[in-house]
C-alpha positions as CSV (number, residue, x, y, z in Angstrom):
1,M,106.3,93.1,131.2
2,K,107.4,94.1,127.9
3,R,107.5,91.7,125.2
4,P,110.8,90.4,123.9
5,S,111.2,91.9,120.6
6,T,112.7,88.7,119.3
7,L,110.2,86.7,120.2
8,A,106.8,88.3,119.6
9,V,103.6,86.5,118.7
10,P,103.5,85.6,115.0
11,A,100.3,86.7,113.1
12,S,99.3,83.0,113.0
13,F,99.2,82.7,116.9
14,M,97.0,85.8,117.2
15,P,94.3,85.8,119.4
16,R,91.0,84.9,118.0
17,R,89.7,88.4,118.8
18,R,92.2,89.4,115.7
19,F,90.2,87.3,113.5
20,V,86.6,88.3,114.4
21,Q,87.1,91.9,114.3
22,G,84.5,93.2,112.0
23,L,82.5,90.4,111.3
24,A,79.5,92.1,112.4
25,A,78.3,94.5,109.5
26,G,78.6,97.4,111.7
27,G,77.4,100.8,112.1
28,V,74.7,102.3,114.1
29,L,71.9,100.3,115.4
30,L,69.0,101.7,113.3
31,G,65.8,101.8,115.1
32,L,67.4,103.3,118.1
33,S,68.1,106.5,116.7
34,P,65.4,109.4,115.9
35,Y,67.5,110.3,113.2
36,A,68.5,106.9,111.6
37,R,64.6,106.1,111.8
38,A,64.2,109.3,109.8
39,L,66.6,108.3,106.9
40,G,64.9,106.0,104.8
41,Q,66.8,103.8,102.4
42,S,65.6,105.8,99.3
43,D,67.7,108.7,100.7
44,R,70.9,106.9,100.2
45,T,73.1,106.6,97.4
46,S,74.7,103.5,98.5
47,T,74.4,100.7,101.4
48,G,76.4,102.6,104.4
49,S,76.4,106.2,103.3
50,A,75.5,108.8,105.2
51,Q,72.8,111.3,104.8
52,I,73.8,114.2,102.2
53,L,72.6,117.8,103.6
54,S,72.7,120.8,101.2
55,G,72.0,124.4,101.2
56,T,73.1,127.2,103.5
57,E,72.0,126.4,107.1
58,F,72.5,123.3,109.2
59,N,71.4,121.8,112.2
60,L,73.7,119.3,113.6
61,E,73.6,117.3,116.9
62,I,76.3,115.7,118.6
63,G,75.1,113.0,121.2
64,E,75.6,109.2,121.6
65,S,74.2,106.2,119.7
66,P,74.8,102.6,120.2
67,V,77.2,101.1,117.3
68,N,77.9,97.1,116.8
69,F,81.3,96.6,114.6
70,T,82.7,93.5,116.3
71,G,79.7,91.5,117.8
72,N,80.3,93.9,121.1
73,P,77.7,96.6,121.7
74,R,79.3,99.8,122.1
75,I,78.3,103.5,122.6
76,A,79.6,105.9,119.9
77,T,79.8,109.5,119.6
78,T,77.8,110.8,116.6
79,V,76.2,113.3,114.6
80,N,72.5,113.5,114.0
81,G,72.8,109.7,115.2
82,S,75.2,108.7,112.1
83,L,78.4,107.5,111.9
84,P,80.1,108.8,109.8
85,A,78.2,111.9,110.3
86,P,76.1,113.6,107.5
87,T,77.6,114.6,104.2
88,L,77.5,118.5,103.9
89,R,77.1,119.9,100.5
90,W,77.9,123.5,100.2
91,R,78.5,126.1,97.0
92,E,81.7,128.1,97.0
93,G,81.0,131.8,97.5
94,D,77.8,131.0,100.0
95,T,77.7,131.9,103.4
96,V,77.1,128.7,105.5
97,T,75.5,128.8,108.9
98,I,75.9,125.8,111.1
99,H,74.2,125.1,114.4
100,V,75.9,122.4,116.4
101,K,74.0,121.7,119.3
102,N,75.7,119.5,121.9
103,R,73.7,116.7,123.9
104,L,76.9,114.8,125.7
105,K,77.6,115.1,129.4
106,E,81.1,116.8,128.0
107,A,82.2,119.8,126.0
108,T,82.7,119.3,122.2
109,S,83.6,120.9,118.9
110,T,83.7,120.7,115.2
111,H,86.5,121.7,113.1
112,W,86.2,122.2,109.5
113,H,89.2,120.3,108.4
114,G,91.2,122.4,105.4
115,I,88.7,124.9,105.3
116,I,90.0,128.7,104.8
117,L,88.0,130.6,107.4
118,P,88.1,133.1,110.5
119,F,90.0,131.7,113.2
120,Q,87.0,132.2,115.7
121,M,85.3,129.4,113.3
122,D,87.9,126.8,113.3
123,G,86.6,125.2,116.0
124,V,89.6,123.9,118.3
125,P,88.9,124.5,122.2
126,G,91.7,126.3,123.9
127,I,93.1,127.9,120.5
128,S,90.3,129.7,118.4
129,F,87.3,129.3,121.2
130,S,86.4,127.8,124.2
131,G,84.3,124.6,123.2
132,I,80.7,124.0,123.2
133,P,79.4,123.1,126.8
134,P,77.1,120.2,127.3
135,G,73.4,121.4,126.7
136,E,74.6,124.6,124.7
137,T,74.6,125.7,120.7
138,F,77.4,127.2,118.9
139,T,76.5,128.4,115.7
140,Y,79.5,128.4,113.2
141,R,79.0,131.3,110.3
142,F,81.3,132.1,107.4
143,K,81.8,132.4,103.6
144,V,82.9,129.5,101.7
145,E,86.2,130.8,99.4
146,Q,87.1,127.4,97.9
147,S,85.7,124.3,96.5
148,G,86.6,120.1,96.7
149,T,86.4,117.4,99.0
150,Y,87.0,118.1,102.7
151,W,85.9,116.8,105.8
152,Y,84.9,117.9,109.5
153,H,85.4,116.5,112.8
154,S,85.5,117.0,116.5
155,H,88.8,118.6,118.1
156,S,87.5,117.7,121.7
157,G,89.0,114.8,123.6
158,M,88.9,111.6,121.6
159,Q,85.7,112.1,120.3
160,E,87.0,112.1,116.5
161,A,88.1,108.2,117.5
162,T,84.6,107.6,118.5
163,G,82.7,108.8,115.8
164,V,82.4,112.4,114.9
165,Y,83.6,112.9,111.6
166,G,82.2,113.2,108.3
167,A,82.5,114.6,104.7
168,I,82.2,118.1,102.9
169,I,81.6,118.6,99.3
170,I,81.9,122.0,97.8
171,D,80.8,122.6,94.3
172,P,82.7,125.1,92.5
173,V,81.0,128.3,91.4
174,Q,82.1,127.7,87.6
175,T,81.7,124.5,85.9
176,D,83.8,121.6,87.3
177,P,86.5,120.8,85.3
178,I,86.2,117.2,86.6
179,H,83.5,115.4,85.0
180,A,82.1,112.3,86.0
181,N,78.8,110.2,85.8
182,R,78.2,109.6,89.4
183,E,80.2,110.2,92.6
184,Y,80.7,108.9,96.1
185,V,82.4,109.5,99.2
186,V,84.6,106.9,100.6
187,Q,85.6,107.9,103.9
188,L,88.1,105.5,105.7
189,S,88.2,105.2,109.4
190,D,89.0,103.2,112.5
191,W,87.2,102.3,115.5
192,T,88.2,100.5,118.9
193,D,85.7,98.6,121.6
194,E,88.4,99.8,123.8
195,D,87.9,103.3,125.6
196,P,90.7,105.4,123.7
197,M,92.2,107.1,127.0
198,R,92.8,103.3,127.9
199,V,94.5,102.7,124.7
200,L,96.8,105.5,125.2
201,A,97.3,104.5,128.9
202,K,98.6,101.5,127.5
203,L,100.9,102.7,125.2
204,K,102.2,105.1,127.7
205,M,103.4,101.9,129.8
206,Q,105.0,100.1,126.3
207,G,104.8,101.7,123.1
208,D,104.7,98.6,121.2
209,Y,101.7,97.1,123.2
210,Y,99.8,96.3,120.3
211,N,102.7,95.5,117.6
212,Y,101.9,92.1,116.4
213,N,104.5,92.3,113.5
214,Q,107.6,92.2,115.8
215,P,110.4,89.9,114.5
216,T,109.5,86.4,115.6
217,A,111.7,83.4,116.3
218,I,110.8,81.8,113.1
219,D,111.9,85.0,111.6
220,F,115.0,84.4,112.9
221,F,115.3,80.9,112.0
222,Q,114.6,82.0,108.1
223,D,117.4,84.8,108.8
224,A,119.7,82.3,109.9
225,S,119.1,79.9,106.9
226,R,119.4,82.4,104.4
227,D,122.2,84.3,105.7
228,G,123.9,82.5,108.4
229,L,123.4,82.0,112.1
230,K,126.2,84.7,112.8
231,A,124.4,87.3,110.2
232,A,120.9,86.4,111.8
233,I,122.3,87.1,115.4
234,D,124.2,90.2,114.7
235,K,121.2,91.8,112.9
236,R,119.0,90.9,116.0
237,K,121.9,92.4,118.1
238,M,121.9,95.9,116.1
239,W,118.4,96.3,116.3
240,N,118.0,95.4,120.3
241,E,120.9,97.9,121.0
242,M,119.2,100.6,119.4
243,R,116.3,99.7,121.6
244,M,114.1,100.0,118.4
245,S,111.7,97.7,116.3
246,P,112.1,97.6,112.7
247,T,108.3,97.0,112.2
248,D,107.5,100.2,114.2
249,L,105.0,101.1,111.4
250,A,101.9,101.7,113.3
251,D,100.8,102.3,117.1
252,L,97.8,100.6,116.5
253,S,97.0,97.3,114.8
254,A,94.1,95.0,113.9
255,N,94.2,93.7,117.5
256,V,92.3,96.7,118.7
257,L,91.3,98.5,115.8
258,T,88.1,97.6,113.1
259,Y,88.5,99.3,110.0
260,L,85.7,101.0,108.3
261,M,84.7,102.2,105.3
262,N,81.7,104.7,105.3
263,G,81.2,103.2,108.6
264,T,80.8,99.8,107.6
265,T,83.4,96.7,108.3
266,P,84.7,94.5,105.7
267,A,81.7,92.1,106.6
268,G,79.2,94.7,105.9
269,N,80.8,95.4,102.5
270,W,79.6,98.9,101.5
271,T,78.6,98.7,97.8
272,G,78.6,101.9,95.2
273,L,76.5,101.0,92.5
274,F,77.3,102.0,88.8
275,R,76.5,101.5,85.3
276,P,79.2,99.9,82.8
277,G,80.8,102.7,81.0
278,E,80.6,105.3,83.3
279,R,82.8,107.2,84.7
280,V,82.8,107.5,88.5
281,R,84.7,110.1,90.6
282,L,85.5,108.8,94.3
283,R,86.1,111.3,96.9
284,F,88.6,109.4,99.2
285,I,88.9,110.7,102.6
286,N,90.8,109.4,105.5
287,G,88.8,110.1,108.6
288,A,90.8,107.8,110.8
289,A,92.5,108.5,113.9
290,N,95.0,106.0,114.0
291,T,95.6,104.4,110.4
292,F,97.7,105.1,107.2
293,Y,95.6,103.4,104.5
294,D,97.2,101.8,101.4
295,V,94.1,102.2,98.5
296,R,93.8,100.1,95.5
297,I,90.9,98.8,93.3
298,P,92.4,95.8,91.5
299,G,91.3,95.6,87.9
300,L,90.7,99.5,87.6
301,K,93.6,102.1,87.3
302,L,92.8,105.4,89.7
303,T,93.4,108.8,87.9
304,V,94.1,111.1,90.7
305,V,92.6,114.4,89.8
306,Q,92.5,116.2,93.3
307,A,94.7,116.4,96.7
308,D,93.4,117.8,99.6
309,G,90.4,119.6,97.7
310,V,92.6,121.4,95.4
311,N,92.7,120.0,91.7
312,V,96.0,118.4,90.5
313,E,97.2,117.7,86.7
314,P,95.6,114.2,86.7
315,V,97.8,111.5,87.2
316,T,97.0,107.7,86.8
317,V,98.1,105.0,89.3
318,D,97.5,101.8,90.7
319,E,97.5,102.5,94.4
320,F,98.0,105.6,96.4
321,R,98.7,105.9,100.4
322,F,97.1,108.4,102.7
323,G,97.2,109.4,106.2
324,P,94.6,110.7,108.3
325,G,93.7,114.2,107.2
326,E,94.4,113.8,103.6
327,T,91.7,113.3,101.0
328,Y,92.2,112.2,97.2
329,D,89.8,112.4,94.4
330,V,90.2,109.7,91.7
331,L,88.3,109.0,88.5
332,V,87.8,105.2,87.7
333,E,86.1,103.8,84.4
334,P,84.8,100.4,85.3
335,K,83.9,97.8,82.8
336,D,83.0,94.6,84.4
337,D,80.4,93.9,87.0
338,T,82.0,94.4,90.2
339,Y,85.3,95.4,91.7
340,T,86.9,95.3,95.3
341,V,87.8,98.7,96.8
342,F,90.8,97.5,99.0
343,A,92.2,99.8,101.8
344,Q,95.0,97.8,103.7
345,A,96.5,99.4,106.8
346,M,100.0,100.5,106.6
347,D,101.3,97.8,109.1
348,R,99.4,95.3,107.2
349,T,97.3,93.9,110.1
350,G,94.0,94.5,108.5
351,Y,91.7,96.6,106.2
352,A,88.5,97.8,105.1
353,R,86.8,97.0,102.0
354,G,83.8,98.0,99.8
355,T,82.5,97.1,96.4
356,L,81.9,98.8,93.3
357,A,79.3,97.0,91.4
358,T,76.2,97.0,88.7
359,R,73.9,96.0,91.2
360,A,73.4,95.3,95.0
361,G,74.7,92.0,96.4
362,L,77.5,91.4,94.3
363,D,81.2,91.2,95.3
364,A,84.7,90.5,93.9
365,P,87.8,88.7,95.4
366,V,89.3,90.7,98.2
367,P,93.0,90.7,97.8
368,A,95.5,89.1,100.5
369,L,97.2,91.5,102.9
370,D,100.7,92.3,101.3
371,P,103.3,91.0,103.6
372,A,104.9,93.5,106.5
373,E,108.0,95.0,105.4
374,W,111.1,96.2,108.1
375,L,111.9,99.6,108.3
376,T,115.3,100.4,106.2
377,M,118.4,102.0,107.2
378,A,117.2,105.2,105.2
379,D,113.9,105.2,106.8
380,M,115.7,105.4,110.0
381,M,119.2,107.6,109.1
382,G,118.0,109.0,106.1
383,S,120.4,109.9,103.4
384,M,123.6,108.1,105.2
385,G,121.7,104.8,105.6
386,A,120.5,105.0,101.6
387,G,124.4,105.1,101.1
388,M,124.9,102.0,103.6
389,A,123.2,100.2,100.6
390,G,119.7,100.0,102.4
391,M,117.7,96.8,103.2
392,S,116.5,94.5,100.8
393,H,113.0,92.8,101.5
394,G,112.3,89.0,101.2
395,A,108.9,87.6,100.0
396,A,107.8,87.4,103.9
397,G,108.9,90.7,104.7
398,Q,112.5,89.5,106.2
399,S,115.4,92.0,105.6
400,S,118.9,91.7,104.7
401,M,121.6,94.6,104.8
402,G,122.7,94.2,101.1
403,G,125.8,92.8,101.5
404,M,126.8,94.7,104.7
405,D,128.7,93.3,107.4
406,H,126.1,92.8,110.4
407,G,128.8,92.2,113.0
408,T,130.3,95.5,111.7
409,M,127.0,97.2,111.7
410,A,126.0,95.2,115.3
411,G,129.3,96.5,116.9
412,M,129.2,100.0,116.1
413,D,128.9,102.7,118.7
414,H,125.2,103.8,117.6
415,S,125.6,106.7,119.7
416,K,128.5,108.2,117.3
417,M,126.6,107.6,114.4
418,T,126.1,110.5,112.4
419,G,123.1,109.7,110.6
420,M,121.1,108.7,113.7
421,N,122.2,110.0,117.2
422,H,120.6,107.9,120.0
423,G,121.2,110.0,122.9
424,S,124.6,110.2,124.1
425,M,124.7,113.6,123.6
426,Q,123.0,114.7,126.6
427,G,126.1,116.1,128.4
428,M,127.2,118.5,125.7
429,N,127.2,122.0,125.9
430,H,124.4,123.0,123.5
431,G,124.1,126.7,124.2
432,A,125.0,127.8,121.2
433,M,122.5,125.9,119.4
434,A,119.7,127.7,120.7
435,G,120.2,130.8,118.7
436,M,121.3,128.9,115.5
437,D,120.4,131.2,112.4
438,H,118.0,128.6,110.6
439,S,117.9,130.7,107.4
440,A,121.3,129.7,106.6
441,M,120.0,126.3,106.0
442,S,120.3,125.0,102.4
443,T,117.0,124.3,101.0
444,T,118.4,122.4,98.0
445,G,120.2,119.1,97.1
446,A,119.7,115.7,97.9
447,S,120.6,115.6,101.4
448,T,121.3,118.1,104.0
449,Q,123.2,117.9,107.1
450,V,121.5,119.6,109.9
451,R,121.9,120.7,113.6
452,H,119.6,120.5,116.5
453,A,117.8,122.8,118.8
454,R,118.9,122.5,122.3
455,T,115.6,120.9,123.6
456,E,115.9,118.0,121.5
457,Y,118.4,116.4,124.2
458,G,116.7,114.5,126.7
459,A,114.5,111.6,127.9
460,S,111.6,112.5,125.5
461,I,114.0,112.1,122.5
462,D,115.1,108.2,121.4
463,M,116.4,109.3,118.1
464,R,117.7,112.5,115.7
465,V,118.6,112.0,112.1
466,D,121.5,114.4,110.9
467,M,121.3,113.7,107.4
468,P,117.6,113.6,106.1
469,R,116.5,112.5,102.9
470,T,114.9,115.2,100.8
471,N,113.3,112.9,97.9
472,L,109.3,113.2,97.5
473,D,109.5,110.2,95.1
474,D,109.3,107.4,97.6
475,P,106.2,105.8,98.0
476,G,106.9,104.2,101.5
477,I,107.6,101.4,103.2
478,G,106.0,98.5,102.0
479,L,105.3,100.0,98.6
480,R,108.6,100.3,97.0
481,N,108.9,97.8,94.3
482,N,105.6,96.1,94.8
483,G,105.2,95.9,90.9
484,R,102.2,98.4,91.0
485,R,102.3,102.1,89.8
486,V,102.1,103.9,93.3
487,L,101.6,107.8,94.0
488,T,104.1,109.6,95.4
489,L,104.3,113.5,96.4
490,S,106.4,114.0,93.4
491,D,103.6,113.0,91.0
492,L,101.4,116.1,92.4
493,H,101.2,119.0,90.4
494,T,98.6,121.6,91.6
495,V,96.7,123.1,88.6
496,G,97.6,126.8,88.4
497,G,100.8,126.7,90.5
498,A,101.2,128.4,93.5
499,M,98.6,131.0,94.9
500,D,101.5,133.5,95.8
501,P,104.7,134.3,93.6
502,R,106.9,135.6,96.1
503,G,109.6,133.4,97.8
504,A,110.4,133.1,101.3
505,E,111.0,136.3,103.5
506,R,112.7,133.9,106.1
507,E,112.5,130.2,107.5
508,I,111.0,128.3,110.4
509,E,112.6,125.1,111.1
510,L,111.4,122.3,113.7
511,H,111.8,118.9,114.1
512,L,109.5,116.0,114.6
513,T,110.4,114.1,117.7
514,G,109.4,111.6,119.9
515,N,110.2,108.7,122.2
516,M,108.4,105.4,121.3
517,E,109.4,103.4,124.8
518,R,107.6,106.4,126.6
519,Y,105.0,107.3,124.0
520,A,106.0,110.9,123.9
521,W,105.7,113.0,120.8
522,S,106.5,116.6,120.3
523,F,108.4,119.3,118.2
524,D,112.1,119.6,118.9
525,G,111.5,117.6,121.9
526,V,109.1,119.9,123.6
527,E,105.5,118.7,124.2
528,Y,102.5,121.0,123.9
529,G,101.7,122.6,127.4
530,K,105.6,123.1,127.7
531,S,105.8,124.8,124.2
532,T,105.6,128.5,123.4
533,P,103.4,129.4,120.0
534,V,105.2,129.9,116.3
535,H,104.7,133.5,115.0
536,F,103.9,134.4,111.7
537,R,103.8,138.2,110.6
538,Y,100.8,139.0,109.0
539,G,101.2,138.9,105.4
540,E,104.7,137.6,105.4
541,R,105.7,134.6,103.2
542,V,107.3,132.0,105.2
543,R,109.3,128.8,104.6
544,V,108.6,126.2,106.8
545,I,111.2,123.0,107.3
546,L,110.0,120.0,108.9
547,H,112.7,117.3,109.9
548,N,110.9,113.9,110.9
549,D,113.4,112.6,113.6
550,T,111.4,109.7,114.4
551,M,110.7,106.2,112.5
552,M,107.0,106.9,112.0
553,T,105.3,108.9,109.2
554,H,103.2,111.8,110.3
555,P,100.5,113.7,108.5
556,M,100.9,117.3,109.5
557,H,98.1,119.6,109.5
558,L,98.4,123.5,109.8
559,H,94.9,125.1,110.1
560,G,93.5,127.9,108.4
561,M,96.3,128.8,105.7
562,W,97.4,126.7,103.1
563,S,101.0,124.5,102.8
564,E,102.5,124.6,99.3
565,L,105.0,121.8,99.3
566,E,108.5,122.5,97.6
567,T,110.5,120.2,95.6
568,P,114.2,119.6,97.0
569,S,115.4,122.2,94.9
570,G,112.8,124.7,96.0
571,E,110.2,125.0,93.1
572,F,106.5,124.9,93.7
573,Q,105.0,121.2,93.9
574,A,101.5,121.1,95.3
575,R,99.2,122.9,97.6
576,R,98.3,120.8,100.7
577,H,96.3,121.4,104.2
578,T,97.8,117.9,105.3
579,I,101.5,116.9,104.3
580,P,102.8,113.2,105.1
581,V,106.4,113.5,106.2
582,Q,108.0,110.1,106.4
583,P,110.8,108.8,108.7
584,A,114.3,110.4,108.5
585,Q,112.6,113.1,105.9
586,R,113.1,116.7,105.6
587,I,110.1,118.6,103.8
588,S,109.8,122.3,103.1
589,F,106.8,124.2,102.3
590,L,106.0,128.0,101.8
591,V,103.0,129.5,103.9
592,T,101.5,133.2,103.1
593,A,100.4,134.0,106.5
594,D,97.0,135.4,105.4
595,A,95.2,134.7,108.0
596,L,95.2,136.4,111.6
597,G,94.6,134.8,114.6
598,R,95.3,131.7,116.7
599,W,95.5,128.3,114.8
600,A,96.6,124.8,115.6
601,W,99.3,123.0,114.0
602,H,99.7,119.3,114.7
603,C,100.1,115.6,113.8
604,H,96.9,114.2,112.7
605,L,97.3,110.6,114.4
606,M,95.2,111.3,117.2
607,L,97.1,109.7,119.6
608,H,100.4,111.5,118.6
609,M,98.7,115.1,119.1
610,D,97.0,114.0,122.1
611,A,100.6,112.9,123.5
612,G,102.3,116.2,122.6
613,M,102.9,116.6,118.7
614,F,100.9,119.8,118.8
615,R,101.7,123.8,118.6
616,E,100.0,126.8,118.5
617,V,100.6,129.2,115.4
618,V,99.7,133.2,116.0
619,V,99.7,135.2,113.1
620,A,99.5,138.8,114.1
């Protein structure tokens, strides 16, 4: 039975299991894996770090290993008996050969995330190859054409969620312009003791099954005390009539997830050592299946020098948010003996943490989780919502409508709202929309009113945004006006500018769509399996426009080609392989279709991809 959205369980009353998650040190149970026994402590650069393999030829075996992150032994899918998988260190210009042996009872694969290579080497079953059957070996071989921080993971079933992910470091052929005295990979991920397929089944039955930040009775009485009883009732009525939750920030919470840093729980306390006065490079990789992380190191400034493996003009911040698939390299200059590396989940139910220290055994205070905030009208309705004065957030995450008349808002016919249409348009004649000329759409200005494809009107869609916002300077819900300098997309400027000086020859526009109650995710309302491929002509320059018609942020990953993010006015911003698209936001980027073959394009939240937010791209 669905939990009432107005009387959800407060965080203080969450089951004890919520608080014991991660109390075990975590990791592969040493001594039970031949690879773990072979890896002595002298080979490790810090507690919990993966083995580093260098050279041009590599042997990887995907199998199973026992793990314990929560006090309950489980079986993980691992590479060479390690979680995370071994870090692979390559050199730009080399040709690498990687033999991947499958010791599982099911097919497997390895995808080299962000690596530019022939499509046959991309490692996506059903798209670029057929997968690696049990007992067989597949050999990947390709020339390394880039440098920077990347990662690899399985693209088969839920194996990424159960442990098949590792870091890739590619040294540039020339002297690296980023100078540091030492460096560490900091790979963030998440773990569930439950079978991921069972998790997905629960979400299919109830989309907010794991959301323990739902509005509570306590919140209601606090709203009533601050704003008056009528305003509190009207606000709840508004959300209930829209059949949406203002705390719909993440599908999974700490109720089912343990948050890991380099395969180590918060209790395990991954530690990277340094000497005072050194400059330390931290290669942050979000290898999580489900979690956006907000990362900071209290007491240290973070100078961001690389995004998605590509050097950017240095920008100094206190904090950054990144989603599954993204990477950021930062420089820090620690002066004290110890600092906490703090990565809280976007929904504020838990965190991963580690320590930078001058010697092993030290740790620093761990910050309290920030309060969970409610989504604003701008998050739901784009520029129209922003024009309605938005939401202001109290210290405990409660919201008010900035002086709006809640009674008026609650009594509105939401199906007729131009900024967010909730589905009364199914009876319209949409035939004319099927052939609409997207190339006529404007790519400039603070907002753009849009039209929707005819496939966006059905049971798989619970909202459509007609006036998306286009700004890139929003850090996102929970990070706005928090007193810290937070990185935004508008801060990123790729060194050297765009790879291709040409403008767009044509445009492709797609909407990111979904229905949270049905837990359905799609492009233009069409789930993968019912969709047709997106076609690029080889060599052409294409502008891709993504509209997010949902209340969740989607990290969108296009395989095989770079995505060159544009400003709202159409100027080059940054080169990326994974672009987070916020709720009710319109993002545009240019792609040079220089990679023949079949490629995947999907949301990197694993359950969204599995539920249908996935398309095939054909370059011919």
